[in-house]
C-alpha positions as CSV (number, residue, x, y, z in Angstrom):
1,X,59.0,110.3,111.9
2,X,55.4,111.2,111.2
3,X,53.0,112.5,113.9
4,X,50.2,110.5,114.9
5,X,46.8,112.1,114.2
6,X,44.7,113.0,117.4
7,X,42.2,110.4,118.5
8,X,38.9,110.9,117.0
9,X,37.2,111.2,120.2
10,X,39.5,114.0,121.2
11,X,38.9,115.8,117.8
12,X,35.2,115.4,118.1
13,X,35.2,117.1,121.8
14,X,37.0,120.0,120.5
15,X,34.9,120.3,117.6
16,X,31.8,120.1,119.4
17,X,32.8,122.8,122.3
18,X,33.7,126.1,120.8
19,X,34.9,127.1,124.0
20,X,37.7,124.5,123.8
21,X,38.6,125.7,120.4
22,X,42.4,126.1,120.0
23,X,45.5,125.4,118.0
24,X,46.2,122.0,116.6
25,X,49.2,121.5,118.9
26,X,46.7,121.7,121.9
27,X,44.3,119.0,120.5
28,X,47.5,116.8,119.8
29,X,48.6,117.2,123.2
30,X,45.4,116.2,124.8
31,X,45.1,113.4,122.5
32,X,48.7,112.2,123.4
33,X,47.9,112.5,127.2
34,X,44.7,110.2,126.8
35,X,46.0,107.7,124.5
36,X,47.0,104.6,126.6
37,X,47.6,102.7,123.4
38,X,51.0,103.9,122.8
39,X,52.0,102.7,126.6
40,X,51.8,99.1,125.2
41,X,55.0,97.0,124.5
42,X,55.3,96.2,120.8
43,X,55.0,92.4,121.6
44,X,51.7,93.1,123.3
45,X,50.4,95.4,120.5
46,X,51.4,92.6,118.0
47,X,48.7,90.2,119.6
48,X,46.0,92.4,118.0
49,X,47.6,91.8,114.4
50,X,46.9,95.6,113.6
51,X,50.0,97.3,111.9
52,X,48.1,100.7,112.3
53,X,48.4,100.1,116.0
54,X,52.2,99.3,115.7
55,X,52.5,102.4,113.4
56,X,50.7,104.7,116.3
57,X,53.0,103.3,119.2
58,X,56.1,104.0,116.9
59,X,55.2,107.4,115.9
60,X,54.3,108.6,119.1
61,X,56.7,111.3,120.2
62,X,55.5,112.1,123.8
63,X,58.2,110.3,125.6
64,X,61.0,111.6,123.2
65,X,60.8,115.1,123.9
66,X,62.6,116.7,126.7
67,X,59.9,117.7,128.5
68,X,58.1,114.5,128.3
69,X,56.5,112.8,131.1
70,X,57.5,109.1,130.0
71,X,61.3,109.1,129.6
72,X,61.4,105.9,131.3
73,X,58.8,104.2,128.7
74,X,59.2,101.1,126.8
75,X,59.1,103.1,123.7
76,X,62.4,105.0,124.8
77,X,64.0,101.5,125.7
78,X,63.6,99.9,122.3
79,X,65.0,103.0,120.5
80,X,67.9,103.4,122.8
81,X,68.7,100.1,124.5
82,X,70.3,97.6,121.8
83,X,69.7,94.6,124.1
84,X,65.9,95.4,124.7
85,X,65.6,96.1,121.1
86,X,66.6,92.6,120.4
87,X,64.6,91.2,123.0
88,X,61.2,93.0,122.0
89,X,61.9,92.1,118.2
90,X,62.1,88.5,119.0
91,X,58.8,88.5,121.2
92,X,57.2,90.7,118.4
93,X,58.2,88.0,115.7
94,X,57.0,85.3,117.8
95,X,53.5,86.9,118.0
96,X,53.5,87.4,114.3
97,X,54.7,83.6,113.7
98,X,51.7,82.4,115.8
99,X,49.4,84.2,113.3
100,X,51.3,83.7,110.2
101,X,51.1,87.6,109.9
102,X,53.6,88.7,106.9
103,X,52.4,92.2,107.3
104,X,53.7,92.4,111.0
105,X,56.8,90.6,110.1
106,X,57.5,93.2,107.4
107,X,56.7,96.0,109.6
108,X,59.4,94.8,112.0
109,X,62.0,93.9,109.6
110,X,61.6,97.5,108.1
111,X,62.5,99.1,111.6
112,X,64.7,96.6,113.4
113,X,68.1,95.1,111.8
114,X,68.2,92.0,114.2
115,X,68.3,88.2,113.1
116,X,65.6,85.7,113.5
117,X,66.3,83.2,116.3
118,X,65.4,79.5,115.9
119,X,62.8,79.6,118.7
120,X,60.9,82.1,116.3
121,X,61.2,79.5,113.5
122,X,60.0,76.5,115.6
123,X,57.0,78.8,116.7
124,X,56.1,79.5,113.3
125,X,56.6,75.7,112.3
126,X,54.2,74.6,115.2
127,X,51.5,77.1,113.8
128,X,52.1,75.8,110.3
129,X,52.8,79.4,109.2
130,X,54.3,78.8,105.7
131,X,53.9,82.2,104.3
132,X,56.0,83.8,107.2
133,X,58.7,81.1,107.0
134,X,58.8,81.9,103.2
135,X,59.1,85.7,104.0
136,X,62.2,84.9,106.3
137,X,64.0,83.0,103.7
138,X,63.3,85.6,101.1
139,X,64.5,88.5,103.6
140,X,67.6,87.0,105.2
141,X,70.4,84.7,105.2
142,X,70.0,81.3,106.6
143,X,72.6,80.2,109.3
144,X,73.0,76.6,111.0
145,X,73.4,75.5,114.6
146,X,77.1,76.3,114.4
147,X,76.9,79.8,113.7
148,X,74.4,80.8,116.4
149,X,75.1,80.0,120.1
150,X,72.3,77.5,121.2
151,X,72.1,79.0,124.7
152,X,69.1,81.1,124.6
153,X,70.1,83.4,127.2
154,X,73.3,84.4,125.4
155,X,72.9,87.2,122.7
156,X,74.7,86.3,119.5
157,X,76.6,89.2,117.9
158,X,75.2,89.1,114.4
159,X,76.8,92.6,113.9
160,X,80.4,91.3,114.6
161,X,83.0,92.7,112.3
162,X,83.3,89.6,110.3
163,X,79.5,89.0,109.8
164,X,79.0,89.8,106.2
165,X,75.8,87.9,105.4
166,X,73.4,90.5,106.6
167,X,70.3,89.5,108.7
168,X,70.5,86.0,109.9
169,X,67.7,83.5,109.9
170,X,68.2,80.4,112.0
171,X,66.2,77.6,110.3
172,X,67.6,73.9,110.8
173,X,67.8,71.9,114.1
174,X,64.2,70.8,115.4
175,X,62.0,73.3,113.4
176,X,60.6,70.3,110.6
177,X,60.0,68.1,113.8
178,X,57.9,70.7,115.4
179,X,56.1,71.0,112.1
180,X,55.6,67.3,111.7
181,X,54.5,66.8,115.6
182,X,51.8,69.4,114.7
183,X,50.6,67.5,111.8
184,X,51.8,70.1,109.1
185,X,52.9,67.7,106.6
186,X,53.2,70.0,103.6
187,X,55.3,72.5,105.4
188,X,57.6,69.7,106.5
189,X,58.1,68.6,102.9
190,X,58.8,72.3,101.9
191,X,61.3,72.5,104.8
192,X,63.3,69.4,103.5
193,X,63.2,70.5,100.1
194,X,64.9,74.0,101.2
195,X,67.1,72.3,103.5
196,X,68.5,70.2,100.7
197,X,68.9,73.2,98.5
198,X,70.9,75.0,101.2
199,X,72.7,71.9,102.7
200,X,71.2,72.9,106.1
201,X,71.8,70.7,109.1
202,X,68.9,68.7,110.6
203,X,70.8,66.6,113.2
204,X,68.1,66.4,115.9
205,X,64.9,66.0,113.8
206,X,64.7,62.2,113.8
207,X,65.6,61.8,117.3
208,X,62.4,63.4,118.6
209,X,59.9,62.2,115.9
210,X,57.3,59.8,116.9
211,X,57.2,56.7,114.7
212,X,53.6,57.5,113.7
213,X,55.0,60.9,112.2
214,X,57.6,59.0,110.3
215,X,54.8,56.9,108.8
216,X,52.7,60.1,107.9
217,X,55.7,61.5,106.0
218,X,56.8,58.7,104.2
């Protein structure tokens, strides 16, 4: 894990005050103390669309040391608690989907092994985020509704012993309908082409579409 460089403001203060001159680790400790950006949960940081900010939070070691004052922090939680990590991963992907940010999605995929739930796909579909949907398909294995528990409050164990498909991506269901109702016609067409290629189930799409949407797609 790389170490965050000190905040520029802190470095400038030490540079301008010879009486404050000291070892680099002192500057780093002061910077860590005043750097409130690393205290944000990852999903809130994702709202800014900055990979640099995510790197800074991820690389912060202040609460990983035995003498750290933040041993209870969210940074420790997503590293040590698998359930919280899955929860935070999905919240982060929801923010990335809203912004169609492949950079953020890629950053998350590099650090977390978890699957992409259908609510994330639907959010991306509503936003017309074609690029991030393409990224999901290229970097995971599409599963259907019978392979993921439909209850959003139940954690589906994609890491069970007989799971050999790698990271799951939950396309299908109502994702195309969400895109259609938001007016993203080309995205809907893309989804249907891909679903035909992979034989995905879209059992509930037609039931929630408005007649005007069906005319638009014809």
